[in-house]
VOPAGU-2260 file (C-alpha; in pm, 1 decimal, decimal comma):
REM VOPAGU-2260
SITE   aa  ch    i         X         Y         Z
SITE  MET   A    0   -1471,8     926,8    2811,2
SITE  ASN   A    1   -1468,5     949,3    2431,9
SITE  ASP   A    2   -1273,0    1176,8    2274,0
SITE  LYS   A    3   -1343,3    1345,5    1964,9
SITE  ILE   A    4   -1205,3    1304,7    1653,2
SITE  GLY   A    5   -1367,3    1587,3    1451,7
SITE  GLU   A    6   -1630,3    1697,3    1226,9
SITE  VAL   A    7   -1826,7    1697,2     907,3
SITE  LYS   A    8   -2082,8    1999,7     847,5
SITE  ILE   A    9   -2391,2    1914,8     585,7
SITE  SER   A   10   -2679,7    2159,5     550,8
SITE  LEU   A   11   -3022,5    1980,2     692,0
SITE  GLN   A   12   -3196,7    2271,8     495,3
SITE  GLU   A   13   -3056,1    2144,3     166,4
SITE  CYS   A   14   -3187,7    1778,0     247,8
SITE  MET   A   15   -3503,5    1931,2     361,5
SITE  ASP   A   16   -3559,8    2148,4      57,2
SITE  ALA   A   17   -3472,2    1812,4    -169,4
SITE  SER   A   18   -3755,6    1608,2      59,5
SITE  GLY   A   19   -3756,6    1232,6      -5,1
SITE  ARG   A   20   -3461,2    1212,8    -241,3
SITE  TRP   A   21   -3072,9    1116,1    -121,3
SITE  HIS   A   22   -2940,0    1494,5    -120,6
SITE  ILE   A   23   -2569,1    1390,2     -14,5
SITE  ASN   A   24   -2386,6    1132,0    -147,6
SITE  LYS   A   25   -2043,3    1226,0    -114,1
SITE  VAL   A   26   -1726,4    1187,8      73,1
SITE  PHE   A   27   -1617,1    1472,2     347,0
SITE  LYS   A   28   -1293,8    1561,1     482,8
SITE  ILE   A   29   -1309,3    1503,8     868,4
SITE  GLU   A   30   -1228,8    1846,7     996,0
SITE  SER   A   31   -1090,5    2060,9    1309,4
SITE  SER   A   32   -1388,9    2120,9    1565,1
SITE  GLU   A   33   -1107,7    2349,7    1733,0
SITE  PRO   A   34   -1004,4    2629,4    1559,4
SITE  LEU   A   35    -600,7    2609,2    1470,6
SITE  LYS   A   36    -371,6    2838,8    1657,2
SITE  ALA   A   37    -112,3    3117,8    1550,0
SITE  GLY   A   38     113,9    2888,4    1310,8
SITE  GLU   A   39     -27,4    2544,4    1289,6
SITE  ALA   A   40    -104,5    2368,0    1013,9
SITE  ALA   A   41    -450,4    2146,5     962,4
SITE  LYS   A   42    -436,7    1827,5    1039,9
SITE  ASN   A   43    -544,3    1503,9     808,8
SITE  LEU   A   44    -832,5    1360,1    1046,7
SITE  GLY   A   45    -943,5    1124,6     796,5
SITE  GLU   A   46   -1320,5    1151,8     635,6
SITE  LEU   A   47   -1622,6    1019,1     632,5
SITE  TYR   A   48   -1859,5     917,9     302,0
SITE  LEU   A   49   -2213,7     983,4     436,7
SITE  GLN   A   50   -2539,0     928,6     253,8
SITE  VAL   A   51   -2876,8    1201,2     318,4
SITE  MET   A   52   -3148,0    1191,9     283,7
SITE  PHE   A   53   -3477,4    1394,8     419,4
SITE  THR   A   54   -3836,0    1301,0     360,8
SITE  LYS   A   55   -4102,6    1514,3     504,3
SITE  LYS   A   56   -4387,9    1365,9     698,7
SITE  GLY   A   57   -4645,3    1292,9     436,3
SITE  ASP   A   58   -4346,6    1246,7     138,2
SITE  ILE   A   59   -4286,7     893,7      17,0
SITE  PRO   A   60   -3925,9     855,8      61,9
SITE  ASP   A   61   -3687,5     757,3    -254,0
SITE  THR   A   62   -3719,2     322,6    -219,1
SITE  ILE   A   63   -3340,7     262,3    -422,3
SITE  GLU   A   64   -3031,1     304,7    -273,5
SITE  PRO   A   65   -2803,5     554,3    -362,9
SITE  LYS   A   66   -2487,9     413,4    -590,2
SITE  LEU   A   67   -2226,1     400,1    -385,9
SITE  VAL   A   68   -1964,9     688,9    -475,3
SITE  GLU   A   69   -1664,1     484,2    -295,1
SITE  ASP   A   70   -1702,0     117,2    -266,5
SITE  LEU   A   71   -1418,8     108,1      98,0
SITE  LYS   A   72   -1517,4    -240,8      93,2
SITE  ALA   A   73   -1424,7    -317,3    -227,5
SITE  THR   A   74   -1098,4    -103,1    -253,3
SITE  LEU   A   75    -971,0    -283,0     111,0
SITE  ALA   A   76   -1048,5    -622,1     -69,8
SITE  ALA   A   77    -797,8    -505,2    -393,2
SITE  GLU   A   78    -535,3    -400,1    -144,4
SITE  VAL   A   79    -451,0    -750,4     -62,7
SITE  ALA   A   80    -590,4    -973,6    -325,2
SITE  PRO   A   81    -332,8   -1137,5    -476,9
SITE  ILE   A   82    -145,1   -1042,9    -822,0
SITE  GLU   A   83      14,7   -1302,3   -1029,7
SITE  GLY   A   84     236,2   -1208,1   -1289,2
SITE  SER   A   85     626,1   -1249,1   -1344,3
SITE  LEU   A   86     908,0   -1105,5   -1166,3
SITE  VAL   A   87    1247,9   -1084,2   -1404,0
SITE  VAL   A   88    1536,8    -995,8   -1187,6
SITE  ASN   A   89    1937,5    -951,8   -1354,9
SITE  ILE   A   90    2163,6    -997,8   -1131,7
SITE  ASN   A   91    2463,6    -798,1   -1385,3
SITE  HIS   A   92    2782,2    -728,8   -1115,8
SITE  ALA   A   93    2865,7    -655,9    -809,6
SITE  LYS   A   94    3189,2    -444,7    -707,3
SITE  ASN   A   95    3395,8    -362,4    -440,9
SITE  LEU   A   96    3279,3    -643,6    -208,9
SITE  TYR   A   97    3364,7    -692,3     103,8
SITE  PRO   A   98    3684,0    -974,0     156,0
SITE  ASN   A   99    3701,5   -1216,9     394,9
SITE  ASP   A  100    4042,9   -1327,9     386,2
SITE  GLY   A  101    4137,7    -976,2     290,8
SITE  GLN   A  102    4170,9    -958,9     -50,9
SITE  THR   A  103    3911,3   -1204,9    -212,5
SITE  SER   A  104    3598,3   -1351,2    -124,3
SITE  ASP   A  105    3353,2   -1627,9    -303,2
SITE  PRO   A  106    3025,8   -1388,1    -358,0
SITE  TYR   A  107    2700,9   -1494,2    -441,6
SITE  CYS   A  108    2371,1   -1377,4    -450,0
SITE  LYS   A  109    2068,5   -1567,7    -337,2
SITE  ILE   A  110    1698,1   -1422,0    -382,2
SITE  ILE   A  111    1396,9   -1476,9    -147,6
SITE  LEU   A  112    1047,6   -1357,1    -250,7
SITE  PRO   A  113     708,2   -1458,5     -94,1
SITE  GLY   A  114     591,2   -1810,3    -140,7
SITE  GLY   A  115     892,6   -1936,9     -16,0
SITE  ILE   A  116    1052,5   -1887,9    -387,3
SITE  LYS   A  117    1465,7   -1905,4    -335,9
SITE  GLN   A  118    1723,0   -1902,9    -624,9
SITE  GLU   A  119    2103,4   -1842,2    -553,3
SITE  THR   A  120    2334,8   -1715,8    -859,3
SITE  PRO   A  121    2635,5   -1936,7    -925,3
SITE  HIS   A  122    2940,3   -1880,5    -667,6
SITE  ILE   A  123    3167,0   -1645,6    -799,3
SITE  ASN   A  124    3548,0   -1800,5    -680,9
SITE  LYS   A  125    3815,5   -1535,1    -480,7
SITE  THR   A  126    3716,7   -1206,2    -638,7
SITE  ILE   A  127    3592,3    -878,2    -518,8
SITE  THR   A  128    3443,4    -803,5    -837,2
SITE  PRO   A  129    3167,7   -1104,9    -904,6
SITE  ILE   A  130    3005,3   -1084,2   -1297,2
SITE  TRP   A  131    2706,7   -1285,6   -1286,7
SITE  LYS   A  132    2514,5   -1179,7   -1567,8
SITE  TYR   A  133    2216,9   -1375,3   -1433,5
SITE  ARG   A  134    1811,9   -1368,3   -1510,2
SITE  ASN   A  135    1561,7   -1532,6   -1393,3
SITE  ASN   A  136    1225,7   -1500,9   -1463,7
SITE  PHE   A  137    1000,8   -1623,2   -1203,2
SITE  LYS   A  138     585,7   -1644,3   -1169,0
SITE  ILE   A  139     458,0   -1500,7    -904,6
SITE  SER   A  140     125,3   -1447,4    -681,5
SITE  VAL   A  141     148,9   -1156,1    -406,9
SITE  PRO   A  142     -69,7    -899,1    -248,5
SITE  LYS   A  143       6,7    -568,9    -293,2
SITE  ASN   A  144     285,9    -367,6    -125,6
SITE  VAL   A  145     544,0    -677,1     -20,7
SITE  ASN   A  146     852,9    -759,5     -49,5
SITE  GLY   A  147    1138,1    -935,8    -209,6
SITE  PHE   A  148    1470,1    -966,0     -16,6
SITE  LEU   A  149    1839,3    -969,7    -269,9
SITE  ASN   A  150    2129,1   -1147,7     -11,9
SITE  VAL   A  151    2472,2   -1070,7     -72,0
SITE  LEU   A  152    2655,8   -1356,6      64,8
SITE  LYS   A  153    2999,2   -1475,4      38,0
SITE  THR   A  154    3136,5   -1875,6     128,6
SITE  ASN   A  155    3516,6   -1886,5     213,2
SITE  LEU   A  156    3457,0   -1770,2     571,1
SITE  PHE   A  157    3772,3   -2021,0     716,4
SITE  THR   A  158    3961,8   -1956,8     456,0
């Protein structure tokens, strides 16, 4: 069984009146074919990009394809294409860190970036308020929507 998502309505008469020419070249919102219930908000059902040409018998159709209003293939490729640049990270300080021995810790930070990039700040001994004033400039190439991590760690686990 095929479940209907929604529908897009177009005027066939307008297409016929423009015989042989591309009349429709646009993105439409897909609309529900079911009426909304009282108090129900319209759902986003997606979009459909249509290009429509009707040619009456005997007319000569336009042989030139219409220009794309929206090139989804190029848009999707751009979303995953790597972005190259420079990422500057300043790690200034931390405060009120949880102490290992009830009083202090030996904290440091580890930066983890895509592509296996890892870097650590210096370890600051016996404190819960380290001041690093650490700066690093990373040359990176990553796709959009990728995360990096900054972990705050401690080393004196058994002291």
